[in-house]
N, C-alpha and C positions, 0 to 999 in steps of 0.2 A: 595507585590508580592514575597518577600523572603519566606514567609510562604507557599504560594500556590505552588511555584515551587520546594519546598523541601519536599513535602508531596506526598504520593501515591494518586491515584484517589479516592480510597475508603476513605482515611483519609480526603480528601478535601470534600467529601460528608458529612462526620460526622461533620466537621467544619461548613459547610453550614447549616446543620440542627440545630446545637447548636446556631449559630448566629440568626437563625429564632426564636428559642425558647426564647432566652434571650432578643432580641430587638424587636420582632414582625415585623421584616423587612426581606426582601429577600436579601441575601448577593450579589447575582449576580446583581440585580437591583441597589443596593447601589454602587457597584463598577463601574457599567456602567455609573453612573451619575458622577463619578470622573475621568474617563479616556476616551480616544477616539482613533480612528485610529487603527493601528496595535496592540497597547497594549490592547485595548478593545477586539479585536478579540482573543488575547491570553487568556485574562481573561475568556471570554465566553467558549473557548475550554477547559480550565483547570477545570472549574466548572460544565461543562456538564458531565453526565454519558457517558462512552465510547461509548455505543450503540447509544446514541443520537448524539454524535459528528460524528461518522461514517455515520449515516443515513443522516445527513445534508450534509456532504462532498459528499456522493454518489448522493444525489438528485441534488446538485449543478453541479456535474460532468455530470450527464445525461442531464441536462437542458442547459448546456453550450457547444455549439458546439466546438469540438476539445479537450474535456477533457475526454470523455467516454473511449477512447482507452488507456488512461493513468491512471487517478485517479480511475476510476471505476474498472479497472482491478486490480490495486493495492489493493483496499479495499476488493474486492471479493476473491482475490487469496491469500492474506497474513493473513487473520483473521482465527483463529482457529474455527472449526465447531460451538461450543457453542456461540462464539462471533458473527459469521456471522448470526446464527439463530436469536439472540437477535437483531442485527442490522436491519434485514429485518422485524422483528415484530414491532420494533419502527418506521421504515419507513412507514409501513402501518398505524400505529396509528397516527403519526404526520402529514402525508400528505394525508391520506384517499385514498390511492391507493397502490396496490402491486408494489414493485420495479420491478417485472417482467413485469408489464404492462407498466411502464415507459420505460423500456429497449426496449420493442416491438414498442412503439410509437416514441422513440427518436433515435433509431439506426436501422441498416438494415444489411442484408448480413451476412458474416462470423463474423463480430464484434458482431452482435446481437446474433448469435448462441453461440459464445464464452462466452459472458456475461451471457446468460441464463443458460448455462451449469455450469458456476462457481457459479451462484446464488443458484443452487440446492444443492451445498455442498456435492456432491456424490464422492469426491475424496477418493480413497482407503486408508486405514490405512497402516502404515509401517509394514511389516512382517519380522520376523527374518529369514524366509526361502527365499532364493534367487531363484526366478523362472527364470532360464536362458532361458527356452523354450519360456516363454511369452515375455521376453525381445527381443529375436530373432525374434519372430513373429511381435512384434511392429516395429522393425527396418525394416523388409521386407515390412510391411504395409505402412510405411512412405515413403520408397523408391519408392513404386508403386503408391503413392498418389501425385506425382509431376505433374500430368496432370490435365485437367479441371474436374470439378464436383467431386472433391475428398476432398473438404474442411471438410466434416463430419469426415473423418478419423483423420485429424489433431486435430480437436476440441475434439473428443472422447478420444484420447490417452492423450493429454496434460491436460485435465481437470479431468480425472477419475483415472489415475494411480498415485501412491504415488510418492512424490519427490525422494525418495531413488531409486525406480524402474526407474524413468525417467532419473536420472543421469546415470544409467547403460545403458539405451537406447541411451542416447546422446553419451556415450563413444563408444558403439558398432557401432553406425551409422557412426561416424567418421572413425573408423577402416575399415568399409566396403566400404565407399565412398571416403575417402581421404579428406573430408571437413566437417566442423561442420554443425550441423543441422540448425543453424541460417542462413547459406548461402543458404540452400534450401528454407527457409522461405522467404528470400529476393528475390529469383528467382521466387518463386511460388505465392507470395501474394504482394499486393500493397496497398498503402493508409493506412487507419485506421486499417485494418485487419493486415497488416504487422507490424505496430507499436505495436498493442496489443499482437500479438504472440511473437514478439521479447522481449517485456517487460515480458511476462509470462515465457519465456524460461530463461531470466536473473534471475528472482525471484527463479525459480526452481534450477538453478545451484548454486546460492549463494545469499541468501536473504540479508545478511548484506552488501555485495558488491553492490547489486542493490540499496539499500537505500543510501549508500555512494555516488554512482554515481549521484543519484537524488539530494542529498544535494549539491554536488559540482556544478552541473549544475545550481541549484537555486542561488548559490553564485556568479556564473560567469556572470549572467545577469547584464545589465547596472544598474538596480535597483534590488537588491535582491528580489527573489520571496518569500515574507514573508509567504504566505499561505502554500507553500510547506515546508518551514523550520518549521513552526509551526506544521503542520500536522504530519510530520515525528518525530520530537523531542518529541512531546507529546504522539503520539500513540505508539512509540517504547520505551519510557522511562522505562517501567516496563517489557520489554521483552528482546530485544537484542541490546540496545543502545551501550553497551560496545563493542560488536562485530562490530557494525557499525563504531564506532570511530576507532577501530583497523584497519578495512578494509580501511577507509578513509586515515589514515596515511600511510599505506603500499602502497596504489596506488598513492597518490598525494604528498607524502613526506612532509606533513604538517599536524598538528593536526586539527581536526574539530574545536576545541576551538579557536585556533589561526586564522583559516579561518573566523570564525564568528566575532572575534574581529576586523579583518581587513576590512570586508565587510559591517557589519551591523552598522547602525547609528540610532540615534533617541531614543525615550523613551522605545522601546521594546528591546534594545540591552542587557541590564542587565537580562531581563527575559529569552531571548534565551540562553544567556551564562549560566544562572543558570540551565536551562533545560539540557544543554549539560553536566553539572556537573563539569568537571575538565579538565585541560590540560593533554595531553598524552605525556610524556617525551620520 
C-alpha cells in the first residue's frame, strides 16, 4: 500500500502493466485476494483509471436513492471538461447506457434538469474580460426567478456561467438584496433540488472549502464514511488536496491528518493517512 499511495494515478497504471508483463497476473486481482473490506475498496479505487473510478461512483450515486443530489453533482460539477467527457464515455462503455439516460430514469424535476445540464459540460471558460453587464443581467434574472416555474433560470445560470463570473454574480446579488444567494435557494427550493443547488453554489464559491466540509462531515459520523473519505482523498490528490488541507485547518482548527488519525480505525487507516500525505503544522 505504501507504494500505491505514494504514486500518481499514471504511475500506478504503469506499475500495474509491468506487474502483468512480469508475472502474467493482474495486480488488482492479486491484491483483492489479499485484502478485504474498506482496504479492498481503496485498492480498487487506486488502481482503476480515474475515468473508471468516477464512472462507477456516478453510477452508484444515481442508483442509490439519496446520493444523486450529493455525489453526482460533485462529480459532474468538479471535473475538468476533458475528465468529464472521458468519465461519461467510460460510463457508456462499462454500463451499456448513457449517463444521461440513467439521470432521466433515476431523477426528476429540477434535480434532473440540473444534472443533465452539468453532464453537457457547457460551462463557459474563464475570460480575462469582466462582463459587468452580463453579471448585472444575471443578478436581475435570479431576483425575478424567485416565483414558481422559474427553475430553468437558476439551472441555466449556475451550470453555464464560469465560476469566476458566478462569484461576481453572488457578490452583486448580496449587495442588491442584502442576503446571500444561498438564502434565496433555501426559500425557493426544497428537498433534493435545494441540496443539489446549495452544494453547487458551495463548489463555485470555494471548491477546496467545499471538500474540506465534506471530509469533516464524513469524519463526524458515528462510523466514519470511508467511501466519502476515499473518493475525495484519491480524486483530489493530484489537483487541490493541499488547498483542501489548508481550508480544513483554517475552518476547524485542526489538521486533516490529525482528524483522520483520531477518527479512522482499522486496516485502511494507514492508507488514508498516506493519501493525506502529511501533518499541517
